[in-house]
C-alpha positions in Angstrom: 129.5 85.5 96.3 127.9 88.7 95.6 124.2 89.2 96.4 122.0 90.7 93.7 120.4 93.9 94.8 117.3 95.2 93.4 116.9 98.8 92.5 113.7 100.2 93.9 112.8 103.5 92.3 109.2 103.7 93.1 108.7 106.1 96.0 105.6 106.4 98.2 105.0 110.0 97.0 101.3 109.8 98.1 102.5 110.8 101.6 104.1 114.0 100.4 100.9 116.0 99.7 99.4 114.9 103.0 102.6 115.8 104.9 102.9 119.2 103.2 99.2 119.9 104.0 99.6 119.0 107.6 102.9 120.9 108.0 101.5 124.1 106.4 98.2 124.1 108.1 99.7 123.2 111.5 102.3 126.0 111.2 99.6 128.5 110.2 97.4 127.5 113.2 100.0 127.9 115.9 101.5 131.0 114.4 98.0 132.6 114.1 97.3 131.6 117.7 100.6 133.1 118.9 100.0 136.3 117.0 96.6 136.8 118.6 97.7 136.1 122.2 101.4 135.7 123.1 100.4 133.4 126.0 98.5 131.0 123.7 101.4 128.6 123.4 101.5 128.2 127.2 99.7 124.9 127.4 97.9 123.4 130.4 99.4 120.1 131.7 96.4 118.2 130.3 96.8 119.7 126.8 100.5 119.0 126.9 99.9 115.4 127.8 97.4 115.0 125.0 99.8 116.6 122.6 102.6 114.2 123.7 100.2 111.2 123.5 99.2 112.2 119.9 102.7 112.6 118.6 104.2 109.6 120.4 101.3 107.4 119.5 101.7 108.1 115.8 105.4 107.7 116.0 105.1 104.3 117.7 102.5 103.3 115.1 105.0 104.3 112.3 107.8 102.4 114.0 105.7 99.3 114.0 105.2 99.4 110.3 101.7 100.9 110.1 101.4 103.0 106.9 101.4 106.8 107.4 97.8 107.4 106.3 96.5 104.6 108.5 98.4 105.9 111.5 96.9 109.3 111.0 93.4 108.0 110.7 93.5 105.3 113.4 95.7 107.0 116.0 95.9 110.7 115.4 92.2 111.4 114.6 90.7 109.9 117.7 93.3 111.7 119.9 92.5 115.0 118.2 88.8 114.5 119.2 89.9 113.8 122.8 92.1 116.9 122.7 89.2 119.0 121.5 86.9 117.8 124.3 89.6 118.2 126.9 90.4 121.8 125.8 86.7 122.7 125.8 86.3 121.3 129.3 89.4 123.1 130.5 88.5 126.4 128.8 91.7 126.6 126.9 92.3 127.3 123.2 92.4 124.2 120.9 94.2 125.9 118.0 97.8 126.0 119.4 97.7 122.3 120.4 96.3 121.2 117.1 98.8 123.4 115.2 101.8 122.0 117.0 100.5 118.4 116.6 99.8 118.9 112.9 103.2 120.4 112.4 104.9 117.4 114.0 102.8 114.9 112.1 103.7 116.7 108.8 107.4 116.6 109.7 107.0 112.8 110.3 105.5 112.5 106.8 108.2 114.3 104.9 110.9 111.6 105.2 108.3 108.9 104.8 107.4 110.2 101.4 111.0 109.4 100.2 111.0 105.8 101.4 110.4 103.0 98.9 107.0 101.4 98.9 106.7 98.1 100.6 105.8 95.1 98.5 103.3 92.7 99.7 104.6 89.2 100.5 103.5 86.4 98.2 102.8 84.1 101.1 103.3 84.4 104.9 106.8 83.4 106.1 106.7 80.8 108.8 110.4 80.8 109.9 113.5 82.8 109.8 115.2 80.4 107.4 112.4 81.0 104.9 112.6 84.7 105.3 116.4 84.9 105.0 117.8 81.9 103.0 121.5 81.2 103.1 123.6 82.2 100.1 124.8 78.7 99.5 
């Protein structure tokens, strides 16, 4: 028996402008910081840890099915505030860290803009048999 497949042509293109904005602004920030001072991209260990937490946190949120916009607002935005405070306390520049993080978040969003939109379930599924009925 052949399974009927459904063509999904609706793409979640709402992520594309956000991803392009993040990618472009992030690249401009860290290129501008590197042009001013060549040592601007030499991050302190604390700034490097905040950068890693921001990128990995958003990536883990995306892998768990959280939408791109929600992951940016609920995970990335608070971590950017923490990075700002940490860089001010350490006396380092905030622009390279923010630029690298925005570039990475923009790169995450580019392939997500090509994925099909998820459709909401009609009702919650209680078991695997309901979620995946047998073909017979």
